[in-house]
C-alpha positions in Angstrom: 103.6 112.4 91.2 104.3 114.1 94.1 101.9 116.2 95.5 101.4 119.6 97.5 101.0 120.3 101.5 99.2 123.5 102.1 100.0 124.8 105.7 98.3 127.7 107.5 100.0 129.5 110.1 97.1 131.2 112.8 97.2 134.3 114.7 94.4 135.2 117.0 94.7 138.0 120.1 91.9 136.1 122.8 89.1 137.6 123.6 88.9 137.0 127.0 90.9 134.7 130.0 89.4 131.0 130.2 91.7 127.8 130.8 92.1 124.6 128.0 90.7 121.9 129.8 92.7 119.5 128.1 95.2 119.8 125.6 94.8 122.8 122.8 95.2 120.8 119.9 92.4 119.3 120.4 90.6 122.5 120.5 92.8 123.1 118.0 91.6 120.1 115.8 88.0 120.8 116.9 88.8 124.0 115.2 89.9 122.3 111.8 86.3 120.1 111.9 84.2 122.6 112.7 85.6 124.8 109.9 85.6 121.8 107.4 81.8 121.3 108.3 80.8 124.6 107.0 82.4 123.5 103.9 81.0 120.1 103.3 79.4 118.2 105.8 79.0 114.8 104.0 83.2 115.3 103.4 83.9 116.3 107.7 82.1 113.8 108.8 83.8 110.6 106.0 87.3 112.0 107.6 86.0 112.4 111.4 84.5 108.7 111.2 87.6 107.5 109.1 90.1 104.3 110.4 92.7 105.5 108.2 95.5 108.8 108.0 93.8 111.5 108.3 95.2 113.9 105.5 96.0 117.1 108.5 98.5 117.7 111.0 98.0 120.5 113.6 100.3 122.3 116.6 98.3 122.6 119.9 98.1 126.4 120.4 101.4 128.2 121.5 103.6 131.3 122.5 106.9 132.0 121.9 108.3 128.2 122.2 105.8 127.7 125.0 103.7 124.7 123.5 102.0 124.0 127.0 99.6 126.9 126.9 97.2 125.5 130.0 95.0 129.1 129.5 94.5 131.7 127.5 94.5 135.5 128.8 92.7 137.8 127.3 94.3 140.7 124.7 97.6 138.2 124.8 98.5 137.1 121.0 98.6 133.0 120.2 99.8 130.4 117.7 98.4 127.5 116.2 99.6 125.7 112.5 97.2 123.3 110.2 99.2 121.1 107.2 96.9 119.7 105.0 98.0 117.4 102.4 94.8 117.3 100.1 95.5 120.4 98.1 91.6 121.1 97.4 90.8 120.8 101.3 93.8 123.2 101.7 91.8 125.8 98.9 88.8 125.4 100.6 89.8 126.1 104.1 92.0 129.5 102.6 88.9 130.7 101.1 87.0 130.5 104.4 89.4 132.1 106.4 89.4 134.5 103.8 86.2 135.0 104.3 85.8 135.5 108.5 87.5 138.2 111.0 86.9 136.1 114.3 87.0 132.3 115.3 85.5 130.2 117.2 87.7 129.0 119.5 87.9 127.3 123.3 84.0 128.9 123.7 84.2 132.3 122.3 85.4 134.6 119.8 88.5 135.6 119.2 90.0 138.0 116.9 91.6 136.7 113.7 95.3 138.7 113.5 96.7 137.3 110.9 97.2 134.1 108.5 100.0 132.8 106.5 99.7 130.4 103.9 102.4 128.1 102.9 102.9 125.7 99.5 105.3 123.2 99.4 105.7 120.6 97.1 109.9 120.2 97.5 111.3 118.4 100.3 115.2 118.9 101.4 116.8 115.6 100.7 120.5 116.5 100.9 121.9 113.4 101.9 122.1 113.5 106.0 124.6 110.7 108.1 124.1 113.0 111.4 121.0 114.8 113.2 119.0 115.5 115.6 115.1 116.2 116.4 113.3 118.5 119.3 110.0 116.5 120.3 107.9 120.1 121.1 104.6 117.9 122.2 104.2 114.9 123.2 105.2 112.0 120.9 104.7 108.2 120.8 103.8 104.8 118.5 101.7 102.2 118.2 103.0 98.6 117.7 100.0 97.0 115.9 100.4 93.6 117.9 97.0 92.3 119.8 97.0 95.1 121.7 98.6 97.9 119.7 101.3 98.6 122.4 102.6 102.3 123.0 105.7 102.8 122.8 107.0 106.5 124.3 110.6 105.8 122.9 112.8 107.9 120.1 113.0 104.6 118.2 114.4 105.6 114.6 112.5 102.3 112.9 109.5 103.7 114.7 109.6 107.3 113.8 110.8 106.4 110.3 108.1 103.9 109.4 105.8 106.4 111.0 106.6 109.5 108.8 107.4 106.7 105.6 103.7 105.9 105.8 102.3 109.1 105.9 104.9 110.4 103.1 103.6 107.6 100.9 99.6 108.2 101.2 100.0 111.6 100.9 103.1 112.6 98.6 105.3 110.1 96.8 106.0 106.2 97.1 109.1 105.1 98.4 112.0 102.2 98.1 110.2 98.7 100.1 114.1 98.5 101.0 114.2 101.3 102.8 112.0 99.6 105.4 113.9 96.9 105.3 117.5 98.6 106.2 115.3 100.6 109.1 114.6 97.5 110.2 117.8 96.4 109.8 119.3 99.7 112.5 120.0 101.3 109.8 119.8 104.7 112.0 121.0 104.7 115.0 120.3 106.8 118.2 123.0 108.1 119.7 122.0 110.0 122.6 118.8 111.0 124.3 117.9 114.0 126.2 114.2 113.0 127.0 110.6 112.8 129.3 107.2 111.6 129.2 104.5 114.0 129.4 100.6 113.2 130.2 98.1 114.9 128.4 94.3 114.7 127.8 92.6 114.3 124.5 89.4 114.4 125.8 87.1 113.4 128.3 88.5 110.5 130.0 91.5 110.0 127.1 94.9 110.4 128.3 97.8 110.1 126.0 101.8 109.8 127.4 104.7 110.5 124.8 107.8 111.7 125.5 109.2 115.4 125.1 112.5 116.5 124.5 115.5 116.0 122.3 117.1 113.4 121.0 120.3 112.5 118.4 120.7 109.8 115.6 123.3 108.9 113.2 123.4 107.0 110.2 126.6 104.2 111.0 129.3 103.3 108.5 128.2 100.5 108.3 125.1 100.7 107.6 126.0 104.1 105.5 123.2 104.0 102.0 123.5 107.2 99.9 120.4 106.9 98.9 118.7 106.3 102.1 120.8 109.3 103.9 119.2 111.5 100.9 115.2 110.1 101.8 116.3 109.9 106.0 116.6 113.6 105.0 113.6 114.0 103.0 112.0 112.7 105.7 113.2 114.6 108.5 112.0 117.9 106.6 108.5 116.1 105.5 108.6 115.5 109.5 108.5 119.1 110.1 104.9 120.0 109.3 103.3 116.3 109.4 104.3 115.7 112.9 104.9 112.1 113.5 103.8 109.5 115.5 100.4 109.3 117.2 97.7 112.0 117.9 99.5 113.9 115.3 95.5 115.6 114.5 95.5 116.9 118.0 99.1 118.3 117.9 101.4 115.4 119.3 104.1 114.7 117.8 105.8 118.1 116.5 109.1 118.1 116.0 112.1 120.2 115.0 114.8 119.3 112.8 119.0 119.9 113.3 120.7 118.3 110.5 124.6 118.3 111.0 127.0 120.8 108.9 130.4 119.1 108.3 131.9 122.1 106.9 131.4 124.1 110.8 131.0 121.1 112.9 127.4 122.6 114.0 124.1 120.9 114.2 122.3 123.7 111.7 117.9 124.2 112.2 116.6 123.0 108.7 114.3 125.4 109.0 112.2 123.7 106.5 109.0 126.0 107.1 110.9 128.1 105.0 110.3 125.9 102.2 107.8 126.5 99.4 106.0 129.6 98.5 103.8 131.7 100.6 101.3 134.1 100.7 99.7 136.1 104.0 96.1 136.7 104.2 
């Protein structure tokens, strides 16, 4: 059974000017846990202390295409997003947000300007051979050896294993052979233009990840139609789930462009247009 993502886009107006003392995604994560404690304190504590995959992802605070907001300016409008992978939690979050007109954020009460809720249970799985990914916020991967090595590089094996693990945990199963295909370099890097960024997620804790753009392709000698469709599906899913470490604090947010053979251009897949939505 394929389960559903509940995706929130939340707009607010800053009540006063203030600086963020950490990466703004950490504030969004804190806001979400604050709401969850209001709804169900036991559940919130269980999620907070769990070592498993958290059933949500967030974005940092952003304005237009700027995902590195360092301060809020009084009277200006800002946005952040939250993806919830358990429908019951998503519905409870929606019901709570419908009861308030101000949100506690960055140490102050801010006017809640608007909320869009989108329900997504279908991800585009049209066969893909070439694609580009824009890494909008810092992204890194972990290799589970003795020291949990951190890898700030867009390696396709790590990227799609990360997406597949989360997809299987909350959406639906995938064939084991897909991971084996990834490990045989079923997907290749065809180019990249990236740089590393360092952000603070809490006092004394820094994360280093890459941002920028990377291009990928499925070479002829590894091409498999089923796996090309799974790859396409995971890319669409990834626009909601984020990828890599720090997803719950807004890291690893991506935008996907799939190659259109007819136009010979890369089209933004715009996964945010999937599903049904409502404004509350």
